[in-house]
C-alpha positions as CSV (number, residue, x, y, z in Angstrom):
1,M,100.3,104.4,81.3
2,N,100.7,104.1,84.8
3,R,99.1,101.8,86.9
4,P,96.8,102.7,90.1
5,A,98.6,102.0,93.4
6,L,96.5,102.8,96.4
7,I,98.3,104.3,99.6
8,V,96.3,104.2,103.1
9,D,98.0,106.4,105.6
10,D,97.0,109.7,107.9
11,D,100.7,110.6,107.7
12,H,100.9,113.6,105.3
13,D,104.1,113.9,104.9
14,S,104.4,110.0,103.8
15,C,101.4,110.6,100.9
16,R,103.6,113.2,99.4
17,I,106.6,111.4,99.0
18,L,105.2,108.0,97.7
19,G,103.1,110.2,95.6
20,A,106.7,112.1,94.3
21,L,108.2,108.4,93.4
22,L,106.0,106.5,92.9
23,P,105.4,107.6,89.2
24,R,109.0,106.7,88.6
25,V,108.1,102.9,89.3
26,G,104.9,103.6,86.6
27,L,102.5,103.8,89.6
28,D,99.9,106.6,90.4
29,P,99.5,107.0,93.5
30,V,95.7,107.3,95.3
31,V,95.7,108.5,98.6
32,V,92.9,107.6,101.7
33,S,93.1,108.4,105.7
34,D,91.5,105.5,106.9
35,G,90.8,101.6,106.9
36,V,87.0,101.8,105.8
37,A,87.6,104.1,102.8
38,A,90.0,102.5,101.6
39,I,88.4,98.3,101.7
40,G,85.5,100.4,99.8
41,L,88.2,102.2,97.1
42,A,90.0,98.8,96.5
43,R,86.9,96.8,96.0
44,S,85.4,99.6,94.0
45,R,88.8,99.1,91.0
46,P,91.7,97.4,90.5
47,F,94.5,98.5,92.0
48,A,98.8,96.9,90.8
49,L,99.5,98.0,94.5
50,L,98.5,98.5,98.0
51,I,100.7,100.5,100.4
52,S,99.7,100.8,104.3
53,E,100.6,101.9,107.6
54,L,99.4,100.2,110.0
55,Y,98.7,102.5,113.0
56,M,96.3,105.3,112.8
57,P,94.3,107.0,115.2
58,T,91.2,103.6,114.6
59,A,92.1,100.2,114.3
60,E,90.2,100.0,110.7
61,V,93.8,100.1,108.7
62,R,93.8,96.8,110.3
63,C,90.5,95.3,109.4
64,F,91.3,96.5,105.8
65,V,95.0,95.0,105.6
66,Q,93.3,91.7,106.7
67,A,90.4,92.6,103.7
68,A,92.9,93.4,101.5
69,K,94.7,89.9,102.3
70,R,91.4,87.6,102.9
71,E,89.2,88.2,99.5
72,P,90.2,86.5,96.5
73,A,89.9,89.4,93.4
74,L,92.2,92.2,96.5
75,A,94.3,88.9,97.9
76,Q,96.0,88.8,94.4
77,V,97.4,92.3,94.5
78,P,100.7,92.9,96.2
79,L,100.6,95.2,99.4
80,L,102.8,96.6,101.2
81,V,102.8,97.9,105.2
82,Y,105.3,100.5,105.2
83,S,104.7,102.0,109.7
84,A,106.4,103.9,111.2
85,H,105.9,101.7,114.1
86,C,107.8,98.5,113.4
87,T,107.7,95.7,115.9
88,E,108.7,92.4,115.5
89,A,105.1,91.6,116.2
90,D,104.2,94.1,113.9
91,M,106.4,92.4,110.9
92,L,104.9,88.7,112.3
93,W,101.6,90.3,111.7
94,A,101.4,91.1,108.7
95,A,103.4,88.4,107.3
96,E,100.6,85.8,109.3
97,C,97.8,88.6,107.1
98,G,99.7,87.5,103.7
99,C,101.2,90.4,102.8
100,E,103.7,91.0,101.0
101,G,106.4,93.4,102.1
102,F,107.6,95.2,105.2
103,L,108.9,98.7,105.8
104,A,109.9,100.8,108.3
105,K,109.2,104.3,108.0
106,P,111.0,106.8,107.2
107,A,112.7,104.8,103.9
108,R,114.2,106.2,101.3
109,W,114.0,105.5,97.5
110,S,117.1,102.9,97.0
111,E,114.6,101.1,99.6
112,L,111.4,101.8,98.7
113,E,112.1,101.6,94.8
114,P,113.5,97.6,94.5
115,A,111.2,96.1,97.3
116,I,107.8,97.7,94.7
117,T,109.9,97.0,92.6
118,R,110.0,93.3,93.4
119,L,106.5,93.5,94.5
120,L,105.2,94.5,91.3
121,A,107.6,91.2,89.2
122,D,105.6,88.7,87.5
123,R,102.0,90.5,87.9
124,P,100.4,91.2,84.9
125,L,99.7,94.7,84.1
126,S,95.7,95.5,85.2
C-alpha cells in the first residue's frame, strides 16, 4: 500500500508529472493548490512527504512551509521545495525553515527520484 504525499502547487503540469511519478516510489499524490488548504489537510492526516512550490499567487504557500516545519507533528515529515524560481535567497530561506530538500523546476525524474528516495530513507512507515 502506498503512503500519501501532499503536493502544494497551482501548476497543473507539475502536479500531473508528480502524480505520475510518485507511485513509482510508493507514494500516492494528494494535490492542493493553496497554502491554507494545505495546512488544514496536513494537520488532518499523516503524510510521508510534503512537496511544495514557493511561488503562487498568494503568500499562503510560504506560511504552509513555515507551519509545516514549526508544528511538532508536521516537522517530522520531510518537505521538498520544488519551485520554478530558485534563487540563492529562496534556497537559504527554505533551509532556515527546516526544509530537507530543494529542487528547481523542471527537474528530470533522474533528479526527483533520488531526492525523494533520500528524504524517505530512515523514515518510519506511516
